N, C-alpha and C positions, 0 to 999 in steps of 0.2 A: 347884203348891201354893196358887194364888190362890183356887181354888174352895173351899178349907177355910175362908177368911175371907169368903166370900160376894162376892168380886170377880169381875166378869165381864170376860173379855178382849175387847178390841176386835178387829175384823177385821184391822187392820193388825198387831196384836201376834200373833195366831194364824198369818197368813201369814209373818211374820218368823220365828217359831219353827220352822214347818215347813220353810222354806227353809234354816235353820241345821241342822236334822237331815239334810236331803237332802245338804248340803255335807259334813257328817261322814261320811255313808255313802259318797260319792264318794272321799273321801280313803282310807277303809278299802279300798274296791275297788282303787284304784291301788296301795296297798301290797301287797295280796294278788296282784295281777297282776305286779307287780315280783318278788315271791318265787317265783311259778311261772316266770317267765322264767329266773330263775337256776337253778331246779331242772331246767328243760329243758336248759340248758347242761351242767349236771352229769350228766344222764342220757345225753346224747349222748357225753360224754367216757368215761362208764363203758361204753356199748355198744361203742365202738371198742376200748377196752382188752380187754374180754372177747372181742370177736371175734378180736383178735390172739392171745389165749390158747386160742381154740378152743372156749370155752364157749358153744355155740350155744343150749342151752336157756335159760340166764340171759339171752342176748341177746334172745330171743323175748319172755321175760317183761318185761324192761326196755322193749322196743319198744311193748308194749301199754300199759305205764305212761307212755311218752312221749306216745302218742296221747291217753290220757285226760287228761294234763297240758295239752296243746295245746287239747283240747276245752273244758276248764275255763277257760283263758285267754280263748278266744273268748267264752264266756258271760259272763265278767266284763266284757269290752269291750262286749257288747250290753246288760248291766244298767247299765253306766255311761251309755251313750247314752240308754237309757230315763229314767233318773233325772235326767240333764241336761235332758231334754225336760219332765219334770215340774217341775223347777226354774224352767225358763223360763216354764212357764205360771203358776207362783206369781208370777214377777216381773211378768207381764202382769196378773194379778189385782190385785197391789199398785198398779200404775199406774191401772188402772180405778178402784179404790176411791179412790185419792187425787183422781182426776179428779171422781168423783161427790161426794165431800166438798167439793171446791172449787165445784163447780156448785151445791151445796146451799147453801153460804154466799153465793155470788153471788145466788142466787134470793132468799134471805132478805133481803139488803141491798136488792135492787131492789124487793121487796114493801114494805119500810119506806120507801123513797124515793117510791114511788107514793102510799103513804098520806100522806106529808107534802106532796107536790106537788098543789095544787088547780089545776085548769085555769083558772078564772076569774082566780085570783091570777097565774098565769103570764102569761095574756094581758094583764093589767093591768100587770105589771112590763115586759113587752115593749113595750107602747105607751108606757109612761113613759120607758123607754130611748130609744126612737126619737125621742121629743119632745125630750128633753134633748140627744140627739146633734145634732139639727137646730139647737136654739138655740146650742149651742156652736159649730157651723160658721158660723152667721150672725155671731156675736159675733166670732169669730177673723177673718172676712173684713172685718168693719167695722173692726177694729183695724189690719188690714194696710193698708187703703185710707187710713186716718187718718195712719198712719206714712208712707206714700208721699207723701201730700200735704204732710206737715210737712217731709220731707226733700228733696222735689224741687227747691225754689227755690234754696237755698244751694248744695247738692251739684251740681246741674245746671249752675248758673252758673259755679262754680269749674271744673268739668270741661270746659265749653265754652271758657273762658279759657285754660285750659292747652293745649287742642288748638290754638286759634288761634295762640297763642305759638309753640307747636312748629312749626306750618306755616310761620309767618313766619320763624322761625330757619332752617329749612331752605331757604327761598327766598332769604333774604339770603346764606346760605352759597353757594348755587349762583350767585348773581349776582356775588359777589366773585371766584369761581373763573373764570367766563366773562371778566370784565374783565381779570383777571391774564393770561389766555391771549391776549387781543387785544393788550394792551401787550407782551407778550413777543414776539409775532410781527411786529409793526411795527418796521423799523429806522429810525434817525434819519437826517436828511439829512447828507451829508458836508459838513465844514467848508471854507470857502473858502481855497484855497491862499494862503499867505502870500508876498509878493513877496521879492526878494532884499534882504538887509540893506545898510546904508550902507557898511560896511567892505568888503563883497565888491564893491560897485559901484566904489568908488574904486580898489581894487586891480586890478580889470579895466581901468579907464581908464588907469592908470599903466602897465601892461603894454602897452597898445595904442599909447600914445605912444611908448614905447621901440622898438617894432617899426617904427613910421613913420620914426623917426630912422635906424635901421640901413639902411632902404631908400634913404634920400636919400643916404647916404654910399656 
């Protein structure tokens, strides 16, 4: 109804509408095919029943009806496959149309950018950028050298003093350990034996004098 109000449908709208119609037809075909399958089962049951009753004329008629029903079912399956193929083509067309629209927008943006970008200006900007970058590198290097020179005196001297102190402490500890080992390994000279005490000497003299007296007797 949009054409009554002078509105023109876009390509995407037309493709979407056609695909929606095809999907509706596919659903209708599925319903009809389901009905025919149920009808086939019913005809088979009726044929078996009439064959038991001996109604062969009715069996022949219903057999022809069963053949036609199966043929229609196959046609529905074939139509559904063809419609699905058309729907797939519509999906492909939608994708292609979206891609063309995106490419059109990108091309328009690139055209505008090319109009705005002037080659001499770009070259000037790049040269200025390179010059400023070199100046920044030189200033950074000079600042680093100045900082290193300012910090080298005090920090290096303190660090060297600390290293010397650490080495001397380790050497002093090793010297003490070596001296301790030498002292512990050397034994002191034995003390001079003390002579017999005065009481022991007098007792021995008294005993000897008694023995001599006994011998005389």
